[in-house]
N, C-alpha and C positions, 0 to 999 in steps of 0.2 A: 449559268448563271454567273454574272461576275461578281467581283469582289464587293462592291459596294450593297449588292442586294444581299449576299451574305452576312455582310456586317449589321445591316439593318434587321434581316432576319432573327440573327443570334439577340439583339436588344428588345425584338418584340419579343421571342421567347422568354426572357427574362422578365420583362414586363408581364407576361400571362402567369407567369410561374409567380409571382410578386402578388398579383392579385387574386390568384387561387390562395396564397396563404393568406391573405387576408381575408377571403370568403369562410374559407373553412377554420380558421385558426386566429382569425384578427390579431394577425402579424403583418406587420409593415416590414420587411427587410430591410427596403431602402431607407426608411427613418432608423431603421434599428443600428444600419451602418455608417451611415452620414449624419443622423440627427436630424427632427423636426424641424421644418423651417431655415435648412442650411442652404449655402448657394450650392452645393454639391447635390443633395438632394433635389434641387430644384433641375440643375443639369441633366440628371440622371432623366425625370421626367421629360424634359423636351426632346432629349434623344430619342428616348422611346416614341415619343409621341410623332416627332420629326421621320424616323423610322418607319413609323406607321403609314405615312403620308407618302414616302419614296415606295412603298412596297405596294401600295395599291395599281401601281403599274405592272406588277406581277398579274393583277386580274385579268389585265388586257391581254396579255402574252397566251401563244398557245403553250400547253405543257409539254409538249414534243417539238423541240426545235430541230431536231436532226433531220438533215438532208440526204435522199440517196444518192 
């Protein structure tokens, strides 16, 4: 797995944890850290969304890419 996919997966995991916190505790970590409707909040959300789009390519790749 190349570096781009690793960075994107990390951002997706951060986004998933944030959604879990919202669902379980009604706490949005992104807005707590960067403020509601701030530019940084929007950048974080955009990066997580773009990461999700990039990682859709992982669905098309075989899980085992080792060659004999």
